C-alpha positions as CSV (number, residue, x, y, z in Angstrom):
1,X,77.8,81.7,246.1
2,X,81.3,81.4,247.5
3,X,83.7,79.9,245.0
4,X,85.0,77.5,247.6
5,X,81.6,75.8,247.7
6,X,81.6,73.0,245.2
7,X,78.4,72.4,243.2
8,X,77.5,68.9,241.9
9,X,78.4,70.1,238.4
10,X,81.8,71.4,239.5
11,X,82.4,68.2,241.4
12,X,81.7,66.1,238.3
13,X,84.1,68.3,236.3
14,X,86.7,67.6,238.9
15,X,86.0,63.9,238.8
16,X,86.3,63.8,235.0
17,X,89.7,65.4,235.2
18,X,90.8,63.0,238.0
19,X,89.6,60.0,236.0
20,X,91.4,61.1,232.9
21,X,94.6,61.7,234.8
22,X,94.5,58.6,237.0
23,X,92.6,55.8,235.2
24,X,95.8,54.1,234.1
25,X,97.2,54.1,237.7
26,X,93.9,52.9,239.0
27,X,93.8,50.1,236.5
28,X,97.2,48.9,237.8
29,X,95.7,48.8,241.3
30,X,97.2,52.0,242.5
31,X,95.4,54.8,244.3
32,X,94.1,55.3,247.9
33,X,90.4,54.6,248.6
34,X,87.9,55.9,249.3
35,X,88.5,59.0,247.2
36,X,87.0,61.9,249.1
37,X,86.1,65.2,247.5
38,X,85.7,68.1,249.9
39,X,82.6,70.2,249.0
40,X,83.6,73.2,251.0
41,X,82.2,74.8,254.2
42,X,80.0,77.9,254.1
43,X,81.0,80.6,256.6
44,X,78.8,83.0,258.6
45,X,79.7,85.7,256.0
46,X,78.6,83.5,253.1
47,X,75.2,82.9,254.7
48,X,74.8,86.6,255.6
49,X,75.7,87.8,252.1
50,X,73.7,85.3,250.1
51,X,71.7,82.9,252.2
52,X,69.6,81.8,249.2
53,X,72.7,80.7,247.3
54,X,73.9,78.6,250.3
55,X,70.4,77.0,250.7
56,X,70.4,76.2,246.9
57,X,73.9,74.7,247.2
58,X,72.8,72.5,250.1
59,X,69.6,71.5,248.4
60,X,71.4,70.5,245.3
61,X,73.5,68.1,247.2
62,X,70.6,66.8,249.3
63,X,68.7,65.9,246.0
64,X,71.8,64.5,244.2
65,X,71.5,60.9,243.1
66,X,74.0,58.6,241.4
67,X,77.3,56.9,242.2
68,X,79.2,58.1,245.2
69,X,78.0,59.0,248.7
70,X,77.3,62.5,249.9
71,X,78.4,62.9,253.5
72,X,76.7,65.5,255.7
73,X,77.8,67.1,258.9
74,X,76.1,69.1,261.6
75,X,77.4,72.6,261.8
76,X,76.8,75.3,264.4
77,X,76.7,78.9,263.4
78,X,76.7,81.7,266.0
79,X,74.1,83.8,264.1
80,X,72.2,81.1,262.2
81,X,72.0,78.2,264.5
82,X,72.6,74.5,263.7
83,X,72.4,73.1,260.2
84,X,73.0,69.8,258.5
85,X,75.2,70.6,255.5
86,X,76.9,68.6,252.8
87,X,80.6,68.1,253.5
88,X,82.2,65.5,251.3
89,X,81.6,63.3,248.3
90,X,83.0,59.8,248.8
91,X,83.8,57.1,246.2
92,X,84.8,53.6,247.5
93,X,86.6,52.5,244.3
94,X,87.7,53.4,240.8
95,X,84.6,51.6,239.4
96,X,82.4,54.0,241.3
97,X,84.3,57.0,240.0
98,X,84.0,55.6,236.4
99,X,80.3,55.2,236.8
100,X,80.0,58.8,238.1
101,X,81.7,60.2,235.0
102,X,79.9,58.0,232.5
103,X,82.9,55.6,231.9
104,X,81.5,52.5,233.7
105,X,81.3,50.3,230.6
106,X,84.7,51.2,229.3
107,X,86.2,50.8,232.8
108,X,84.8,47.3,233.3
109,X,85.9,46.1,229.9
110,X,89.4,47.5,230.4
111,X,89.6,46.1,233.9
112,X,88.5,42.6,232.8
113,X,90.9,42.6,229.8
114,X,93.8,44.0,231.9
115,X,93.3,41.2,234.5
116,X,93.1,38.6,231.8
117,X,96.4,39.7,230.1
118,X,98.3,40.3,233.3
119,X,97.2,36.9,234.6
120,X,98.5,35.3,231.4
121,X,101.7,37.3,231.4
122,X,102.3,38.5,235.0
123,X,105.2,40.7,233.9
124,X,102.7,43.0,232.3
125,X,101.4,44.0,235.8
126,X,104.8,45.4,236.7
127,X,105.3,48.1,234.2
128,X,103.3,50.8,232.4
129,X,103.1,49.2,228.9
130,X,99.8,47.5,229.4
131,X,98.0,50.2,231.5
132,X,99.2,52.9,229.0
133,X,97.0,51.1,226.4
134,X,93.8,51.8,228.3
135,X,92.0,52.8,225.1
136,X,93.0,49.6,223.5
137,X,91.7,47.6,226.4
138,X,88.5,49.6,226.7
139,X,87.6,50.2,223.1
140,X,88.8,47.3,221.0
141,X,86.0,45.1,219.6
142,X,85.9,41.6,221.0
143,X,87.2,40.3,217.7
144,X,90.2,42.7,217.6
145,X,91.1,42.0,221.3
146,X,91.0,38.2,220.8
147,X,93.1,38.6,217.7
148,X,95.7,40.7,219.6
149,X,95.9,38.2,222.5
150,X,96.2,35.2,220.1
151,X,98.9,37.0,218.1
152,X,100.9,37.8,221.2
153,X,100.6,34.3,222.4
154,X,101.7,32.8,219.1
155,X,104.7,35.2,218.7
156,X,105.7,34.5,222.3
157,X,105.7,30.7,221.7
158,X,107.3,31.1,218.2
159,X,109.9,33.9,218.6
160,X,111.8,33.0,215.4
161,X,109.3,31.5,213.1
162,X,110.7,32.8,209.8
163,X,107.2,32.9,208.4
164,X,105.6,35.7,206.3
165,X,102.8,37.6,208.0
166,X,100.3,35.9,205.7
167,X,101.3,32.5,207.1
168,X,100.5,33.2,210.7
169,X,97.8,30.9,212.1
170,X,95.8,33.8,213.7
171,X,92.2,34.0,212.7
172,X,91.3,37.2,211.0
173,X,94.8,38.6,210.9
174,X,95.8,40.5,207.7
175,X,98.6,42.8,206.7
176,X,96.6,46.0,207.1
177,X,95.4,45.0,210.6
178,X,99.0,44.4,211.8
179,X,100.6,47.3,210.0
180,X,98.2,49.7,211.9
181,X,99.3,48.1,215.2
182,X,103.0,47.4,214.9
183,X,103.8,49.8,217.7
184,X,101.2,48.2,220.0
185,X,102.3,44.7,219.2
186,X,106.0,45.5,219.5
187,X,105.6,47.3,222.8
188,X,103.6,44.5,224.4
189,X,105.9,41.8,223.1
190,X,109.0,43.6,224.4
191,X,107.3,43.9,227.8
192,X,106.3,40.2,227.8
193,X,109.9,39.3,226.9
194,X,111.3,41.7,229.5
195,X,113.4,43.6,227.1
196,X,113.7,47.4,226.8
197,X,112.3,49.7,224.1
198,X,115.2,49.3,221.8
199,X,113.5,50.3,218.6
200,X,114.8,48.4,215.6
201,X,113.2,46.4,212.9
202,X,109.7,45.1,213.6
203,X,110.1,41.9,211.6
204,X,113.3,41.0,213.4
205,X,111.6,41.6,216.8
206,X,108.7,39.3,216.0
207,X,110.7,36.8,214.1
208,X,108.9,37.1,210.8
209,X,110.4,37.1,207.3
210,X,110.5,40.6,205.9
211,X,109.4,41.1,202.3
212,X,112.5,41.6,200.2
213,X,113.3,45.3,199.5
214,X,112.5,46.0,195.9
215,X,114.6,48.2,193.7
216,X,113.7,49.7,190.4
217,X,116.4,50.1,187.7
218,X,116.6,50.9,184.0
219,X,119.2,49.5,181.6
220,X,120.1,52.4,179.5
221,X,122.1,50.4,177.0
222,X,120.9,48.0,174.3
223,X,123.9,45.7,174.9
224,X,122.9,45.4,178.6
225,X,119.2,44.9,177.8
226,X,120.1,42.0,175.4
227,X,121.7,40.1,178.3
228,X,118.4,40.1,180.3
229,X,116.0,39.2,177.5
230,X,115.5,42.7,176.3
231,X,114.1,44.1,179.5
232,X,114.8,47.7,180.1
233,X,112.8,48.7,183.1
234,X,113.0,46.2,186.0
235,X,111.7,46.3,189.6
236,X,112.6,43.3,191.7
237,X,114.0,42.3,195.1
238,X,117.5,43.6,195.4
239,X,119.0,40.1,195.7
240,X,117.5,39.2,192.4
241,X,118.8,42.3,190.7
242,X,122.2,41.5,192.1
243,X,122.3,38.3,190.2
244,X,121.7,39.9,186.8
245,X,124.5,38.9,184.3
246,X,125.5,42.5,183.7
247,X,128.7,44.5,184.2
248,X,127.9,48.2,183.6
249,X,130.7,50.7,183.4
250,X,128.5,53.4,184.9
251,X,125.7,53.5,187.3
252,X,123.5,56.6,187.8
253,X,121.4,57.0,191.0
254,X,118.5,59.5,191.0
255,X,115.9,60.1,193.7
256,X,113.2,61.5,191.5
257,X,111.2,58.9,189.5
258,X,110.3,61.2,186.7
259,X,113.9,62.2,186.3
260,X,114.9,58.5,186.0
261,X,112.2,57.7,183.5
262,X,113.3,60.7,181.3
263,X,116.9,59.8,181.0
264,X,118.0,58.7,177.5
265,X,120.1,55.8,176.6
266,X,123.7,55.9,177.7
267,X,126.3,53.3,176.7
268,X,127.0,50.6,179.2
269,X,125.0,52.4,181.9
270,X,122.4,51.3,184.5
271,X,120.1,53.7,186.2
272,X,118.8,53.2,189.8
273,X,115.7,55.1,190.8
274,X,114.0,56.4,193.9
275,X,115.9,54.5,196.7
276,X,115.5,57.2,199.3
277,X,116.6,56.1,202.7
278,X,117.1,52.5,201.4
279,X,120.3,53.4,199.7
280,X,122.2,50.9,201.8
281,X,120.6,48.3,199.4
282,X,123.2,49.4,196.9
283,X,125.7,47.2,198.7
284,X,123.8,44.1,197.6
285,X,124.5,44.8,193.9
286,X,127.8,43.1,193.0
287,X,127.9,44.5,189.5
288,X,127.8,48.1,190.9
289,X,130.9,47.8,193.1
290,X,133.4,48.2,190.3
291,X,131.4,50.7,188.3
292,X,131.7,54.5,188.1
293,X,128.7,55.5,190.3
294,X,127.1,59.0,190.1
295,X,124.4,60.2,192.6
296,X,122.0,63.0,191.8
297,X,119.7,64.0,194.7
298,X,117.8,67.0,196.1
299,X,119.9,69.7,197.6
300,X,118.6,69.7,201.2
301,X,119.7,68.2,204.5
302,X,118.1,64.9,203.8
303,X,119.6,64.7,200.4
304,X,123.1,64.9,201.9
305,X,122.2,62.4,204.6
306,X,121.1,59.9,201.9
307,X,124.3,60.6,200.0
308,X,126.4,59.9,203.1
309,X,124.6,56.5,203.6
310,X,125.0,55.7,199.9
311,X,128.7,56.3,200.1
312,X,129.0,53.9,203.0
313,X,127.6,51.2,200.8
314,X,129.5,52.3,197.7
315,X,132.7,54.2,198.6
316,X,133.4,55.4,195.0
317,X,130.1,57.2,194.6
318,X,130.3,60.8,193.5
319,X,127.6,63.5,193.5
320,X,126.5,65.7,190.6
321,X,124.3,68.8,190.6
322,X,124.5,69.0,194.4
323,X,127.1,71.7,194.7
324,X,126.8,75.2,196.0
325,X,127.0,76.8,192.6
326,X,124.0,74.8,191.4
327,X,122.0,75.7,194.5
328,X,122.7,79.5,194.4
329,X,122.1,79.6,190.6
330,X,118.5,78.5,191.1
331,X,117.4,80.6,194.1
332,X,113.9,81.3,192.5
333,X,113.2,77.5,192.5
334,X,113.9,76.9,196.2
335,X,111.2,75.5,198.4
336,X,111.2,74.8,202.1
337,X,112.3,71.4,203.5
338,X,109.6,70.3,206.0
339,X,112.2,69.5,208.7
340,X,115.9,69.2,208.9
341,X,117.4,65.7,209.2
342,X,119.1,64.5,212.4
343,X,122.0,66.6,213.4
344,X,124.8,64.0,213.3
345,X,128.2,63.9,211.7
346,X,128.2,62.8,208.1
347,X,131.8,61.6,207.7
348,X,131.4,60.2,204.2
349,X,130.7,63.6,202.6
350,X,133.4,65.3,200.7
351,X,134.6,68.7,202.0
352,X,132.5,70.5,199.3
353,X,129.4,68.4,200.1
354,X,129.8,68.9,203.8
355,X,130.2,72.7,203.4
356,X,126.9,72.9,201.5
357,X,125.2,70.6,204.1
358,X,126.5,72.7,207.0
359,X,125.4,75.9,205.5
360,X,121.9,74.4,204.9
361,X,121.7,73.4,208.5
362,X,123.0,76.7,209.8
363,X,120.4,78.6,207.7
364,X,123.1,80.6,205.8
365,X,120.8,81.1,202.8
366,X,117.5,81.0,204.7
367,X,115.6,78.5,206.8
368,X,115.3,74.9,205.6
369,X,116.3,75.6,202.0
370,X,115.6,72.8,199.5
371,X,116.3,72.6,195.8
372,X,114.5,69.6,194.3
373,X,116.1,68.0,191.3
374,X,112.9,67.9,189.3
375,X,112.7,71.7,189.4
376,X,115.9,72.1,187.4
377,X,115.6,72.9,183.7
378,X,115.9,69.5,181.9
379,X,118.2,70.2,179.0
380,X,120.7,72.0,181.1
381,X,120.6,69.4,183.8
382,X,121.0,66.6,181.3
383,X,124.0,68.4,179.7
384,X,125.7,68.7,183.1
385,X,124.9,65.1,184.0
386,X,126.3,63.7,180.7
387,X,129.4,65.8,181.2
388,X,129.9,64.2,184.6
389,X,129.5,60.8,183.0
390,X,131.8,61.6,180.1
391,X,130.5,62.5,176.6
392,X,132.1,59.5,175.0
393,X,129.5,57.2,176.8
394,X,126.5,59.0,175.2
395,X,125.0,57.7,172.0
396,X,125.0,60.1,169.1
397,X,122.0,62.2,169.0
398,X,121.2,62.1,172.7
């Protein structure tokens, strides 16, 4: 049979593709109806070469049932006379197309929910935010959808509540439910408020109180521990840590938890562990601002990006074991960084640090080189770290 003659199966495949590509636009009321699918026209040559195939094609359309109307036309052929043949398949609405491709229930649910939300917040009908969430509209359980609408309504009416998530008066709402849907809620809320997609902090957008960032420290000195009731390993909100009655001479910052736990006592020294990208929290620790601050992180692009942010918060910070000599001396220990950090200027890096960073980004020593601090031999690393701190601040025997 000629390829230009569309079978019922091929027509359905076409409709599935059209529905998948256009259902969001149709939900918004766009599209021209009826949707007409041309079934093709057999020629004299088609009939002459394979009359049985043409007859089977016509019979398949004559016996077709289901959504959509098959339109027929009378056609006159010079050699084969006059025949009534299928011509077009017509659909009067998106709902009929949805039914034809087995999406009727999802379409009706999505359409009802779209109309409900756009009636409540008319601005949602003028953009793509709501229609782009067709799967949410079509597939959310009744409970989840009601929870979403109730949450949006409450946040719209209370834009700066200052509550914790747990305090929100929305039935069935819990932390896990919202954490999985922050992008959805943020996008819809921005659309309802008529503001652009500006990114930023979710808690600030919805007006909720953000749980305080917690920082873990170790007091590596008996004298410092005596000032806080003997505690040596403390994890608490950064504001609480900032109020500790301590004045360390030295602060060591490490990214690797195991490294931090392994460090021995050092006179008048505090250790800060595993801050990662939250290094800006260092600025909230008053007792750190006048201390000698040493940073030891991984040698990779992200390690230097974190160091740059840390130095913005604590200008006097200096790095250790993050130099070119350390990197090149441990080539067998290199691994691959999953992805390079953003390619922006890191103005807080020293010339030596910036040189290593730029070589890493340029692939001078290979693609996405990374030397993790935990791979370095411990005794040698500890010796170099203590030298950077000053031997006189180590206790005898360390």
